[in-house]
N, C-alpha and C positions, 0 to 999 in steps of 0.2 A: 098213318098205318095203325093197323088197328091190332091189338094182342088181348084177347079177353080171359076169360075161365069157363072152363067145359061147366055146364049146368049140374054134373054130380057134383063136380068142386064147390061151387056154389052152395050145393045142397048141402056138405059136406059140415060148410064155413056155419050154415045157420044149423045142424047141430049141434055145435061147438056153443052155440048159444050168440052168435053176432051177429046183427042186422043185416038180413036180406038188402034193406033200402041202400044203406050205406058202407058196409064193412066186406060186404064177399062182392068186390070187383077186384081187376088189378090195377092196380095202385103202383104206376112207377117212380121208384125210389132211386134209383142210379142208373145214369147213362154214361159211361167215359168211352173215350174213345180208346181202345182196344192196338189198331195199328192202321195202316195205310188203308185200309180195305173194310173192318169192322167194327161196329161200337159193338160195346159189353153193357147191355140193358139188366136189370132186375127187376121187380113188381113186385106185389104183397101175393099176388093169385088166389088170391081168396083166403089170405093167412095162412096159406104153404108156401111160401117164398119160392120162386123159381128163377133164373136167370138161362140171357139167350143173346144171344147175337145179329148184328141188323147188319148188312150189306152196304155202305156206303153209295155204293153206284147203282144202286136198284131201288134200296129202301126199304128192303125187304126183311124178312125172318130171316135166317140162314135154315136149310132144311138138309138132311141126310138124304141117300139116295132110294129112301123109298118113300121120300116127300113127307119127312116127319121133321117137326122145328126142331133145332137142336136147340138141347136146353140142359143146363145144371141143378144142381140142387142150390136150392136158395137161402139155405137157411145158414147161418152165420155171415152173409153176407149181405143180407137186404133183412130191414123191420118185417117183421110177420103186418103189427097194425099199422093200418094207410094212417093215423094222427102222428106214429113216430116221426122223428128226423134222422136223416143220415149222411155220413160222409164216407167218403171210398176215394181212393187210388189204387192204381195197378203200377207192381213192382215186379220186377225182375222177366218181361214180357219177352 
């Protein structure tokens, strides 16, 4: 499964003064079992954290009716910086 960042998002990361060769990728920092059918995944997404859902039967990112990846804002859930460590737990799902 590959979950990269669009070129525009990588360019924004570079404009923020980050290194395009090391910082501006999507480093997965959180991967949790959400329920029996999905995993919850969050990545740095070129210093703009994003979370999504992985269907465990097909091991693909969940998509809406229009075919777009279903995402959540990852701020306050996932580190911006790929060098930062993280710990996560899901409560009350």
